[in-house]
Structure formats: structure tokens, C-alpha cells
LUMZANU-905602 format. One record per residue (C-alpha): residue number from 1; x, y, z. Coordinates in steps of 0.05 Angstrom, whole numbers, padded with zeros to 5 digits. Layout:
<atoms>
@num=NUM	east=X	north=Y	up=Z
...
</atoms>
This chain:
<atoms>
@num=1	east=00100	north=00209	up=00940
@num=2	east=00103	north=00191	up=00856
@num=3	east=00061	north=00135	up=00839
@num=4	east=00101	north=00074	up=00827
@num=5	east=00110	north=00060	up=00747
@num=6	east=00080	north=-00013	up=00727
@num=7	east=00127	north=-00061	up=00714
@num=8	east=00101	north=-00074	up=00643
@num=9	east=00122	north=-00002	up=00631
@num=10	east=00186	north=-00001	up=00666
@num=11	east=00206	north=-00063	up=00616
@num=12	east=00191	north=-00010	up=00560
@num=13	east=00228	north=00033	up=00577
@num=14	east=00283	north=00000	up=00594
@num=15	east=00290	north=-00044	up=00538
@num=16	east=00283	north=00026	up=00494
@num=17	east=00341	north=00051	up=00534
@num=18	east=00383	north=-00007	up=00519
@num=19	east=00361	north=-00014	up=00443
@num=20	east=00377	north=00058	up=00427
@num=21	east=00448	north=00045	up=00469
@num=22	east=00472	north=-00022	up=00442
@num=23	east=00430	north=-00032	up=00384
@num=24	east=00362	north=-00075	up=00387
@num=25	east=00401	north=-00141	up=00352
@num=26	east=00450	north=-00140	up=00405
@num=27	east=00398	north=-00133	up=00469
@num=28	east=00362	north=-00198	up=00493
@num=29	east=00309	north=-00201	up=00529
@num=30	east=00354	north=-00232	up=00587
@num=31	east=00389	north=-00168	up=00591
@num=32	east=00328	north=-00130	up=00599
@num=33	east=00310	north=-00171	up=00655
@num=34	east=00377	north=-00169	up=00684
@num=35	east=00381	north=-00086	up=00674
@num=36	east=00318	north=-00083	up=00707
@num=37	east=00343	north=-00133	up=00770
@num=38	east=00272	north=-00177	up=00754
@num=39	east=00272	north=-00247	up=00734
@num=40	east=00263	north=-00271	up=00657
@num=41	east=00197	north=-00308	up=00681
@num=42	east=00177	north=-00242	up=00707
@num=43	east=00183	north=-00209	up=00640
@num=44	east=00157	north=-00262	up=00603
@num=45	east=00093	north=-00260	up=00651
@num=46	east=00090	north=-00187	up=00614
@num=47	east=00106	north=-00202	up=00537
@num=48	east=00120	north=-00262	up=00505
@num=49	east=00180	north=-00241	up=00468
@num=50	east=00222	north=-00186	up=00441
@num=51	east=00177	north=-00175	up=00382
@num=52	east=00124	north=-00159	up=00427
@num=53	east=00162	north=-00104	up=00458
@num=54	east=00184	north=-00079	up=00400
@num=55	east=00112	north=-00076	up=00367
@num=56	east=00090	north=-00036	up=00435
@num=57	east=00149	north=00017	up=00429
@num=58	east=00128	north=00021	up=00363
@num=59	east=00052	north=00030	up=00373
@num=60	east=00066	north=00085	up=00425
@num=61	east=00123	north=00118	up=00383
@num=62	east=00060	north=00112	up=00319
@num=63	east=00007	north=00150	up=00366
@num=64	east=00062	north=00204	up=00389
@num=65	east=00074	north=00223	up=00322
@num=66	east=-00001	north=00219	up=00300
@num=67	east=-00018	north=00266	up=00351
@num=68	east=00029	north=00311	up=00317
@num=69	east=-00002	north=00303	up=00243
@num=70	east=-00069	north=00306	up=00266
@num=71	east=-00102	north=00380	up=00245
@num=72	east=-00119	north=00431	up=00294
@num=73	east=-00208	north=00414	up=00315
@num=74	east=-00233	north=00467	up=00276
@num=75	east=-00195	north=00462	up=00215
@num=76	east=-00214	north=00435	up=00150
</atoms>
């Protein structure tokens, strides 16, 4: 059986999907919570606001891109 995805990760994934589909400005935390079938309070337990979700998504993207730009070991 596959391991269950943490709620915090589910929120980030759903937010990214909604932001891509509808635009970040059109999506509220209530939209995200409804999409996931969780209460807004549960979402706020994991993220204090929408900006925190965006910051986390950007940090993940930055880390992903950085891995492509890193020189392979042994190269100067």
C-alpha cells in the first residue's frame, strides 16, 4: 500500500494545481480547502496564509532548478 501523503503536502500540490488552472489571484485559501475537502481551519493549521503556500512552492521550485544548475562532482 502506498504511504499516505501528508496534509501539508496535499495542500501545496492542490494549490499549485489551482494556481496553474485559475491563476494565483483567483484562488483563495477557501477555494483550496474546498478543493481538498478540508476545513479552512485545518488549512490554516498548516499554512498561516496564501502567501506562505506560495513561498513554499517557490522554495521547492528554486531547489529543483538549483539541482539542474549544480556542477557534477569532480568538475571545476
